[in-house]
N, C-alpha and C positions, 0 to 999 in steps of 0.2 A: 750288420743290418738289424735294426730292432724289429721285434714282432709288432705287426700292425693290428689295429682294432677292426677285425672283420665283422663285428656285430653291427657296424655302421652301414653295411651294404646289404643288398637283397641276397637271398639264397642263390639265385641264378648267377650273380656276379661272383660270389664266393665259390660256387661250383666250378667256374672256369679256372680260378686259381688252384682250387683243390685238385683238379685233374692234372694241371701242369706240374704242380709240386710233386704229386705222386709219381708222375713220369720221371721227374728228375731223380727222385729217390730210387726208383727201380733201376734207372740207367746207372746210377752211381754204384749200387750193389753189384750189378753185373759187370762193372768196369774194373774189378779186381778186389773189391772188399770181401766178397764171399769166397770161401775155400773152393778149390777145384772140385767139380762134381755137383755143385749147388748152383741153382739159377733162381732169379726172382722174376715173377710174372704178375701182371695186373689183373685183378678182378676174375680170379678163377673160382668157380662155384665149388665149394667143398662141403656143402650142407648148410641149410639155413640161408640167411641173407648173404650176398656176395661180399667177401672181404675186399680190401683195397689192394694190397700187395701181398703175395704169398712167396715164401722161399721153399723151393723143392729140392730134395736130395735124390739124385739119380742112382747112386751106388753107395756101398759102404765107403766111408772116408776115414783116412788117418788124419786127425785134426792137428794142424800145426799149433805151436804155442809161441808166446812172445807178446811184448807190449809196445814195441816201437814201430815195427813194420805195419803199414796200414792194411796189408793183406793178411796179417797174422790174426789168429784167434786169441782174444784176451782171456786170461785166467785170473788176473787180479780183480777183486770185487769192484763193481761199478761205483763211482763216487757221486751218488745222488744225495739229496738232502734227507730223504726219508727212505729207510729200508724196513719193510714190513713183511714178516714171515708168518705163514700159517702153521704155527708149531703143532697144533693139534692134528693137522691134516696128515702128518707123517705117521701118526698112530692109527689112523682110520683104517677100517678093513678095506683092502684093495679089491675093487670090483673089476670084472672083465670090461675092457673098453674097446670100442671100435676104432681101428686104425684108419684114419682118413687118408686116402690116397688120391693122387692125380695121375692122369695118363702118363706123365713123364717121371713119376716117382712119388715118394711120401712127402706130404706137407709137414714142415717142421717149424715154420714161423710165419707170422702174419703181421703186417703193418696196417693199422687203422688210423685214418685221419677223420676225426669227428666232423659231421656236418650239422647245420642247424636242425635239419629234419630228424636227426637222431635224438633230439631232446625236445621237440615241439609238442609232444603229447606223452601221456603215461604209457600208451601202447608202444610208441616209437622207442622210448627209453628202455622199456622192458624188453623189447625185441633185441636191441643192441646189447644190453646186459646179458640176456640169456645166451646170445650167440657167443659173446666173449667168454663167459663162464664155461660153456660147452667146449670151446676150443681148448681152454686150459685143462679141462678134465679129459680131453683126448691127447694130453701131453704135447700140445702145440703152443709154442712160445708166442708172445705178443709184444708189440710196441704200439701204444695208443697215444695219439697226439690230439689234444683238445684245445683249439685256439679260441674257445668261447667261454665266457664266465658261467658260473653255475646258474641253473634255472630253478624255478620253484620245485621242479621234479628231481633235481640233483643238487640240493642246497650246499653240499660240501664238495661238489665237483664229480666228474665221471668216475674217478678212482674209487671214491667211497661207495658209490652206487654199485660198482662191480664187486668190490672186496667184501661188502656186507653179505654177499652170497657165498663167500668162501670161509671167512673167519670173522670173529668179533673183536676187531682191533679198533680202538678209538683213533680217529683221524680228523683233523680240521685244517682246511686251507688257510694259509696266512692271509690276513685281511688285505694286504697290499700286493698279493700275488695270487690271482684268481684263475689263471690258466694252468692246465695240467699236462705234463709229459710223464708217462709211466711205462716202464718196461716190466713185463711179467715173465718170470722164469717158471716153467711148468714143472720141472723135475730137477733134482730128486725131491725137493720140497718147494711148494708153491711160494714164491717170494715176489714182492712188488718193490721196484726201485722208482720212487716218486720224486719228481722235480717240479715244484710249482714255479711259474714264471709270471711276468706281468707284461702288458702292452708297453712297448718301448725298450724292453730288454732283449739282448742277443739270445739266440737259441743255443743251448749247449748240445754237444754230441750226446746221443743216448744209446744205451746198449740194446742189441737185438740178440737174444740167446739162440744158439743153434745146436747146442749139445750139452745138456746138464749144466755145469758151471762155466762153460765156454761161450763167449759171445764176441760179436764185432761191434764197433762203435759206428752208428749211423750219423753222418755229418749233416745234421738238420740245418745248421746255419748256412753251410755252403750250398746245399740244395735249395733252400729258401731264397738265398741271394740270387742264385742262377735263374730261378723262376721269376723273381721280382724284376730282374734286369731286362727280361724280354716282354714284360707286361706292358701293354699300351699305356701311354701317359694319362689319357682320360680315366682309365681304371685305377691307376695309382693315385690320382688326385682325390678319389673318393675316400681313401683311408689315410691320407697324409694329415 
């Protein structure tokens, strides 16, 4: 199923798909992708604007390894087109950080699905970027999905706007792929795994880090397709 052009519809119509897709992602994470002892929940307030999906760790976990079992935690580096590491960050003086917790446990990862409202003003973009950077410096991993092309406020996409607050690494979106998928690994060194895509392209699986170099692959294509299949035809017609 190719990614559709959601910039063609109103924010309200996209928001409907946004909520349904996040629900599909949450359900898939809880259906065996996450190791035992972890759960995913939607829109849990952990400080600042609410995230979309959070992964919670209830207890200390012995992380499984492997690359073939869908329930196993991956240790082979993710295969995205760009891998950008904040090399200088590992040498910075380590400050005391607040551990963000939820009633059911410690927040270890967040999935964010960008909305038009996150980029429709400088204040909105700044709020989104500040929240994302704060999560990374609280050692919370992120997966950011941006199905919208760059705006005048993020001319090289959402990743460049975020990463400029962390390290000075040159980055430019390919001219023919202006949508952004990016997984952020918070520790031991902050690293971004960036995969540009275009309208009409299938969605690749993307990593969601849950413990240092260990991650699970989030099936973006499968969850997108499951959401699309239950979308009413009049809404599908708007982006076909």
